[in-house]
C-alpha positions, 0 to 999 in steps of 0.5 A: 867252692872247690877246685882241682886247680892250684891257687895262685898267691898274691902278696900285696892287696893294692891297686895291682894285686887287686887286679891281678886276683880278679883277673885269676878268679874271672879265669877260673883260677883259685887265689889266696890274696896276701895282705899284711895290712893291718897286722904290719902298717906302711907309712901312707897307707891309713886304712886296711882296705884293699886298693886304697888310694894314697897320694891322690885320687885322680886317674888322670885322663879318661880321653882314650883318643888323644891321651895314652892314660885314657887310651890304658883306661879304655884297654882295661875296660875291655879286658873287664878290668875290676879297678875300672869297673869300681872308679867309673862306679865312683867317679867325681867331678874333675875336668877331662880327668877321672877322679873318684871317691877314694873310700867308696872305690876302695870299698867296692874293690875290696866287696867285689874280691871278697864275694868271689868264691875263688878269692881268699884273703889273708891277713898277715905279711909275708917276711922274706921270700914266698914259701917254696911250696908256692909255686906260682906267687905274684909279688905286687907289694908296691912301692912300700915293700916290707924290708924283710922282703925287700932284702930277700929280694936284693940278695936273690937278684944280687941287684940293690933296688933302685928308690925315690921319695914320693910325696902326698898331697894335703886334703882340705875341708870344704866348709873352711875354704872362702868361696868368696875368694875361690871359684869353681872353673876346670881350665879352658872350662872342660869338662870330663867324666862325672863333671861339668867344665866347673870341677876345681876350686881356684885359689888367685894369687897375684905377683907379690903373693905369689913370690912370697909364696915361693919364698916362704916354701923355700925357707920353711922347715922340711923332713929330714932324711935319714943317712941311708935316704939322703941319695935317693932320687924324687920320681919327676911326677910326684916331686914336693912342691918346694923342690920344684920351687928350688929349680926356679921363681918361676917353675911353679907359674909353669907347672902345678900353679899355672893359671892359663885357662882360668880367669878369676870372676871378680876381676875378669882377668887371669891371675898370675897364679894359681892354686888348684883344689880337686874334689876328694870324696863323694859328699863334696867335703873333702878337697884336695890341694893339686901337685901339692905333695911336699916335704914341709913339717906338719906345722910349718904346712899348716901356716904356709898353705894358710898364706894362699887367698882362699885357704886362710881358715883352712882346715885339714883333713890330712897333711902331706906326707913323705915316703920312700919307693922301691922298685925292681931294675926290671929291664934286667931283671924281669922276662917279657911275661913279668916273671924273675928270671932268677926264680920263674915262679915269682912274678912281679906286678905294680909299681914295684916293677917300676911303672908309675900311676894307679893306672899303670900299677893296676894294668901291669897287675891285670897283665900279671894275672893274665899270665899267670892264669894262663900258666895254670890252665895250660894255655899260651898267652903272648904279651899284649902287642906293643902298638897297645898301652898295656904292651907299650908299658909292658915292653918299657918296663921288661926291656925297652928302657936301659937297664943302667938308667931305669926309672919308673915311667908313666904310659905315654905315646912316646912308648908306642911305635911309629905309625904311618900317617900323620907325623904329629898333633891330635891326628897322630895320637888318634890314629895311634889310640885307633890302632891300638884298640884294634890290635887289643880286640885281637890280643883278648881273643881267646887263647889256644891250648898249650901244645902237648 
């Protein structure tokens, strides 16, 4: 299919770039999607597939009434999101969360995009700034932006990109888990999309086992930082487990190893601490250790994690890892429609903007695709209202946050404007969610033609 409309170029085929491409193509705007893998790999990706999931297979809560990320899911579904369509089609049991078969999910996104007549995929690195002939570009290179492009952006903006470390959790073969010790249960027996209330495998620890485990974590041999990485901060949502443990001996019991809402069926009591595993693929053969992002060296991971009851003979499909993430100081550099103020032909999408999480990254890609499509078609497209999940996230990125202390942020109700009525609790969240969906539906209404 040919089109008289000039193409929009998208640099980066992750979740944000894939979603932006879909939104543009569905609006009738041709897209050239540039993905550097496999020509150039990254420290975290394992395949050349579009929309590859790296550090987790969870899209987190799917509760649109009581949780901001669940609300974001629903807004994206209403906006025709390809990422949410693929996630819903490949969901796995995960309690109240939306977890997906990572391979089926990625394959579905890639196949759908490549089947669209207005999408062209080019496998090559865009080194440095995109060519001047590309008058509309979406940069969705994610936290693993190639060094050449990152350096060019730093020179263009006069800003040093901030950076943090993101750690990857290990994945275990199900057949190697001792099911006479580990049991299936979701916290408080809560069910969710694709689940039945018993969606996690739980490995219990008593107090001496827990204390020995924490001691081993702290003493374990860890990845050394390069000199230029030494002062790079972690993002709080993906702190390595040993970094969490270092902040206090009981910290893990109130974080990823909390035992609340769980009872060991062998004893009928709540363990001192629990290590949870979540299904990672549709076959149920792979399970990831929840919250166990780590910078331990591989040999140390195998040794220490096999001290967890039920994982004494664990075989690992993937061990944990660590990679450096970069993001823009977006409140200072981007306008309300995610254009770079210093070069407006460039828009940015995904984690490079300073949002955090798969869903947030894809949502920013969705908005950027719609902004770019409206521009190409001579239409106006205002940002979504700040009362919506997308609008609240966008507002934080593009000006709501303090540029001097800007750090990556997940969507949360604290980003939303206040609402009259309930002041706290579920009633307040539900009122904010209802308002968000009403306002979001109005935002989705067709945009008027731009004035001549």
